[in-house]
N, CA, C and O of each residue as an XYZ file, in Angstrom:
400
protein
N     -20.824      6.697     23.472
C     -21.389      5.646     22.659
C     -20.585      4.365     22.847
O     -19.364      4.394     23.000
N     -21.279      3.269     22.834
C     -20.650      1.961     22.992
C     -20.492      1.325     21.610
O     -21.470      1.145     20.885
N     -19.263      0.992     21.260
C     -19.015      0.348     19.965
C     -19.271     -1.148     20.097
O     -18.673     -1.819     20.938
N     -20.167     -1.663     19.259
C     -20.515     -3.077     19.292
C     -19.801     -3.865     18.204
O     -19.496     -5.045     18.380
N     -19.537     -3.212     17.084
C     -18.859     -3.883     15.979
C     -18.177     -2.836     15.119
O     -18.751     -1.792     14.811
N     -16.934     -3.134     14.733
C     -16.189     -2.234     13.854
C     -15.385     -3.101     12.896
O     -14.507     -3.860     13.308
N     -15.697     -2.978     11.629
C     -14.948     -3.673     10.591
C     -14.809     -2.727      9.411
O     -15.350     -1.621      9.431
N     -14.091     -3.151      8.391
C     -13.862     -2.277      7.246
C     -15.167     -1.797      6.607
O     -15.227     -0.693      6.066
N     -16.193     -2.614      6.669
C     -17.436     -2.330      5.964
C     -18.593     -1.870      6.856
O     -19.656     -1.518      6.345
N     -18.405     -1.867      8.171
C     -19.521     -1.507      9.047
C     -19.027     -0.962     10.385
O     -17.971     -1.337     10.894
N     -19.837     -0.067     10.922
C     -19.636      0.421     12.283
C     -21.008      0.335     12.958
O     -21.989      0.894     12.469
N     -21.058     -0.364     14.073
C     -22.304     -0.540     14.811
C     -22.100     -0.014     16.217
O     -21.225     -0.483     16.946
N     -22.915      0.966     16.594
C     -22.782      1.631     17.886
C     -24.112      1.640     18.625
O     -25.179      1.587     18.015
N     -24.029      1.708     19.954
C     -25.219      1.949     20.762
C     -25.048      3.295     21.441
O     -24.066      3.523     22.149
N     -26.001      4.180     21.224
C     -26.000      5.519     21.799
C     -26.998      5.532     22.957
O     -28.201      5.675     22.742
N     -26.501      5.382     24.171
C     -27.369      5.300     25.351
C     -28.157      6.585     25.569
O     -29.317      6.544     25.978
N     -27.537      7.708     25.299
C     -28.213      8.991     25.491
C     -29.453      9.118     24.607
O     -30.480      9.638     25.043
N     -29.356      8.646     23.374
C     -30.475      8.709     22.428
C     -31.329      7.436     22.455
O     -32.372      7.383     21.803
N     -30.909      6.432     23.186
C     -31.537      5.113     23.188
C     -31.705      4.633     21.754
O     -32.801      4.272     21.326
N     -30.590      4.637     21.016
C     -30.641      4.296     19.596
C     -29.410      3.502     19.173
O     -28.311      3.689     19.694
N     -29.629      2.622     18.222
C     -28.530      1.947     17.547
C     -28.119      2.838     16.391
O     -28.953      3.516     15.790
N     -26.842      2.835     16.085
C     -26.315      3.558     14.925
C     -25.555      2.548     14.078
O     -24.564      1.963     14.515
N     -26.035      2.361     12.873
C     -25.454      1.398     11.947
C     -24.967      2.156     10.722
O     -25.753      2.789     10.017
N     -23.667      2.086     10.479
C     -23.072      2.799      9.349
C     -22.395      1.802      8.422
O     -21.414      1.158      8.794
N     -22.931      1.681      7.202
C     -22.335      0.805      6.198
C     -21.281      1.589      5.425
O     -21.470      2.763      5.107
N     -20.160      0.916      5.126
C     -19.037      1.573      4.456
C     -18.573      0.716      3.281
O     -18.153     -0.426      3.469
N     -18.648      1.262      2.080
C     -18.104      0.586      0.903
C     -18.842     -0.681      0.522
O     -20.065     -0.767      0.626
N     -18.068     -1.665      0.076
C     -18.624     -2.944     -0.355
C     -18.736     -3.882      0.841
O     -17.769     -4.087      1.574
N     -19.917     -4.443      1.028
C     -20.193     -5.275      2.198
C     -20.316     -6.737      1.776
O     -21.146     -7.061      0.927
N     -19.499     -7.631      2.359
C     -19.630     -9.050      2.029
C     -20.976     -9.585      2.526
O     -21.479     -9.161      3.567
N     -21.540    -10.505      1.779
C     -22.862    -11.037      2.095
C     -22.939    -11.598      3.513
O     -23.880    -11.290      4.245
N     -21.969    -12.412      3.912
C     -22.007    -13.006      5.252
C     -21.928    -11.931      6.333
O     -22.629    -12.013      7.342
N     -21.087    -10.933      6.129
C     -20.979     -9.837      7.084
C     -22.265     -9.028      7.172
O     -22.633     -8.555      8.247
N     -22.942     -8.871      6.055
C     -24.222     -8.156      6.001
C     -25.258     -8.887      6.847
O     -25.930     -8.286      7.685
N     -25.377    -10.193      6.616
C     -26.340    -11.005      7.369
C     -26.036    -10.961      8.871
O     -26.917    -10.688      9.687
N     -24.778    -11.233      9.219
C     -24.398    -11.286     10.632
C     -24.628     -9.961     11.341
O     -25.093     -9.931     12.480
N     -24.302     -8.873     10.669
C     -24.467     -7.555     11.282
C     -25.937     -7.224     11.506
O     -26.311     -6.747     12.578
N     -26.771     -7.475     10.502
C     -28.199     -7.181     10.645
C     -28.830     -8.005     11.762
O     -29.583     -7.474     12.577
N     -28.528     -9.289     11.803
C     -29.098    -10.143     12.846
C     -28.593     -9.747     14.229
O     -29.371     -9.706     15.182
N     -27.312     -9.458     14.350
C     -26.754     -9.036     15.638
C     -27.395     -7.733     16.104
O     -27.704     -7.566     17.284
N     -27.587     -6.823     15.170
C     -28.201     -5.535     15.493
C     -29.632     -5.718     15.992
O     -30.010     -5.166     17.025
N     -30.416     -6.488     15.264
C     -31.811     -6.711     15.669
C     -31.897     -7.443     17.005
O     -32.736     -7.113     17.844
N     -31.039     -8.427     17.202
C     -31.048     -9.166     18.473
C     -30.668     -8.256     19.643
O     -31.293     -8.308     20.702
N     -29.647     -7.427     19.449
C     -29.220     -6.514     20.508
C     -30.348     -5.534     20.851
O     -30.594     -5.236     22.019
N     -31.021     -5.044     19.820
C     -32.126     -4.103     20.050
C     -33.261     -4.761     20.827
O     -33.846     -4.156     21.725
N     -33.561     -5.998     20.473
C     -34.634     -6.715     21.152
C     -34.254     -7.000     22.601
O     -35.061     -6.789     23.506
N     -33.036     -7.477     22.826
C     -32.602     -7.839     24.176
C     -32.517     -6.636     25.105
O     -32.728     -6.770     26.311
N     -32.208     -5.459     24.557
C     -32.026     -4.266     25.384
C     -33.160     -3.248     25.225
O     -33.067     -2.115     25.697
N     -34.225     -3.674     24.554
C     -35.414     -2.835     24.378
C     -35.059     -1.453     23.814
O     -35.451     -0.429     24.373
N     -34.324     -1.436     22.717
C     -33.902     -0.195     22.073
C     -34.927      0.167     20.999
O     -35.176     -0.637     20.100
N     -35.525      1.355     21.071
C     -36.633      1.703     20.183
C     -36.261      2.356     18.854
O     -37.147      2.591     18.032
N     -34.991      2.654     18.616
C     -34.648      3.430     17.428
C     -33.354      2.926     16.800
O     -32.407      2.561     17.496
N     -33.335      2.915     15.477
C     -32.104      2.596     14.751
C     -31.893      3.657     13.679
O     -32.804      3.985     12.918
N     -30.683      4.180     13.634
C     -30.290      5.145     12.619
C     -29.307      4.433     11.699
O     -28.255      3.980     12.149
N     -29.638      4.331     10.422
C     -28.811      3.599      9.470
C     -28.256      4.574      8.443
O     -29.007      5.235      7.725
N     -26.943      4.654      8.384
C     -26.274      5.541      7.432
C     -25.737      4.694      6.283
O     -24.795      3.921      6.458
N     -26.342      4.845      5.111
C     -25.951      4.079      3.935
C     -25.303      4.965      2.878
O     -25.179      4.558      1.723
N     -24.892      6.156      3.255
C     -24.345      7.091      2.281
C     -23.061      6.604      1.637
O     -22.766      6.977      0.502
N     -22.286      5.775      2.338
C     -21.025      5.276      1.791
C     -21.135      3.839      1.283
O     -20.141      3.250      0.858
N     -22.323      3.285      1.327
C     -22.550      1.902      0.931
C     -22.525      1.751     -0.588
O     -23.164      2.519     -1.307
N     -21.790      0.764     -1.064
C     -21.802      0.424     -2.489
C     -23.094     -0.335     -2.769
O     -23.655     -0.936     -1.854
N     -23.581     -0.323     -4.014
C     -24.821     -1.046     -4.336
C     -24.750     -2.512     -3.895
O     -23.717     -3.167     -4.037
N     -25.852     -3.004     -3.365
C     -25.929     -4.377     -2.878
C     -26.367     -5.318     -3.995
O     -27.022     -4.907     -4.953
N     -25.999     -6.572     -3.857
C     -26.392     -7.582     -4.845
C     -27.804     -8.081     -4.546
O     -28.384     -7.769     -3.505
N     -28.333     -8.849     -5.465
C     -29.645     -9.452     -5.257
C     -29.600    -10.421     -4.070
O     -30.581    -10.559     -3.339
N     -28.465    -11.085     -3.887
C     -28.307    -12.014     -2.751
C     -28.426    -11.273     -1.415
O     -28.988    -11.810     -0.460
N     -27.903    -10.050     -1.341
C     -28.023     -9.251     -0.117
C     -29.502     -8.979      0.177
O     -29.957     -9.098      1.314
N     -30.226     -8.617     -0.858
C     -31.650     -8.320     -0.701
C     -32.420     -9.568     -0.294
O     -33.281     -9.508      0.584
N     -32.120    -10.687     -0.919
C     -32.831    -11.931     -0.620
C     -32.567    -12.429      0.789
O     -33.429    -13.080      1.379
N     -31.397    -12.141      1.342
C     -31.097    -12.645      2.687
C     -32.048    -12.043      3.715
O     -32.235    -12.608      4.792
N     -32.637    -10.922      3.395
C     -33.586    -10.273      4.316
C     -34.949    -10.943      4.315
O     -35.814    -10.583      5.113
N     -35.155    -11.915      3.430
C     -36.451    -12.595      3.368
C     -36.406    -13.988      3.995
O     -37.426    -14.676      4.029
N     -35.247    -14.413      4.489
C     -35.162    -15.732      5.126
C     -35.956    -15.704      6.431
O     -36.045    -14.661      7.079
N     -36.534    -16.846      6.823
C     -37.397    -16.875      8.012
C     -36.797    -16.259      9.279
O     -37.479    -15.486      9.952
N     -35.557    -16.571      9.623
C     -34.962    -16.041     10.852
C     -34.884    -14.525     10.849
O     -35.196    -13.879     11.850
N     -34.473    -13.966      9.742
C     -34.363    -12.518      9.648
C     -35.750    -11.885      9.620
O     -36.007    -10.907     10.322
N     -36.632    -12.443      8.815
C     -37.979    -11.875      8.667
C     -38.709    -11.835     10.013
O     -39.380    -10.852     10.328
N     -38.577    -12.902     10.804
C     -39.234    -12.940     12.119
C     -38.685    -11.846     13.030
O     -39.453    -11.145     13.689
N     -37.360    -11.697     13.072
C     -36.756    -10.659     13.908
C     -37.183     -9.269     13.454
O     -37.511     -8.414     14.277
N     -37.179     -9.044     12.135
C     -37.558     -7.733     11.604
C     -39.024     -7.428     11.911
O     -39.357     -6.286     12.227
N     -39.898     -8.418     11.827
C     -41.319     -8.203     12.118
C     -41.515     -7.740     13.559
O     -42.276     -6.808     13.820
N     -40.834     -8.387     14.481
C     -40.916     -7.998     15.891
C     -40.373     -6.583     16.072
O     -40.986     -5.750     16.738
N     -39.220     -6.329     15.471
C     -38.586     -5.017     15.562
C     -39.488     -3.917     15.008
O     -39.690     -2.897     15.667
N     -40.026     -4.109     13.820
C     -40.768     -3.043     13.144
C     -42.068     -2.674     13.845
O     -42.587     -1.578     13.634
N     -42.596     -3.552     14.662
C     -43.812     -3.231     15.414
C     -43.544     -2.325     16.601
O     -44.445     -1.622     17.058
N     -42.322     -2.331     17.106
C     -42.008     -1.618     18.339
C     -40.969     -0.517     18.194
O     -40.715      0.224     19.144
N     -40.371     -0.401     17.025
C     -39.243      0.518     16.871
C     -39.424      1.434     15.663
O     -40.229      1.176     14.769
N     -38.657      2.492     15.674
C     -38.617      3.415     14.543
C     -37.254      3.308     13.890
O     -36.261      2.992     14.546
N     -37.212      3.574     12.601
C     -35.924      3.541     11.916
C     -35.802      4.765     11.020
O     -36.792      5.307     10.529
N     -34.571      5.176     10.827
C     -34.272      6.319      9.970
C     -33.059      5.944      9.132
O     -32.007      5.594      9.667
N     -33.216      6.019      7.806
C     -32.151      5.651      6.884
C     -31.643      6.885      6.154
O     -32.431      7.718      5.706
N     -30.338      6.998      6.037
C     -29.708      8.048      5.243
C     -29.205      7.385      3.975
O     -28.311      6.541      4.031
N     -29.763      7.750      2.844
C     -29.448      7.095      1.588
C     -28.818      8.045      0.593
O     -28.990      9.261      0.679
N     -28.086      7.480     -0.353
C     -27.566      8.242     -1.489
C     -28.558      8.099     -2.634
O     -29.232      7.073     -2.727
N     -28.669      9.093     -3.507
C     -29.580      8.977     -4.654
C     -29.330      7.737     -5.503
O     -30.272      7.201     -6.086
N     -28.080      7.262     -5.591
C     -27.765      6.101     -6.432
C     -28.467      4.840     -5.958
O     -28.606      3.899     -6.739
N     -28.914      4.781     -4.712
C     -29.617      3.610     -4.218
C     -31.002      3.458     -4.839
O     -31.626      2.401     -4.740
N     -31.470      4.514     -5.473
C     -32.790      4.457     -6.101
C     -32.682      4.244     -7.605
O     -33.701      4.084     -8.277
N     -31.468      4.240     -8.143
C     -31.284      4.058     -9.575
C     -31.378      2.592     -9.927
O     -31.060      1.726     -9.112
N     -31.814      2.316    -11.143
C     -31.898      0.925    -11.605
C     -30.927      0.700    -12.702
O     -30.840     -0.408    -13.230
């Protein structure tokens, strides 16, 4: 696997054998790091025609409303729209992510 990004809050890998991105969130994620990682991941997938992303959120602390809103900005929304038409995604979540 090729490591694309490694920080305290995220690990981003490319698995050539599976033709998949692996995104693992860890703990509390700063808003800017969240935005940068998501955009970098989507851009890398588009540039290298990667059809699958596996997202592990089991260690992720609850996100703020600002984290959620950043996914609706035009640049992100356009990239996600292109991605979602051509790719599959699989998320591993903790039950607490569904609590209100």
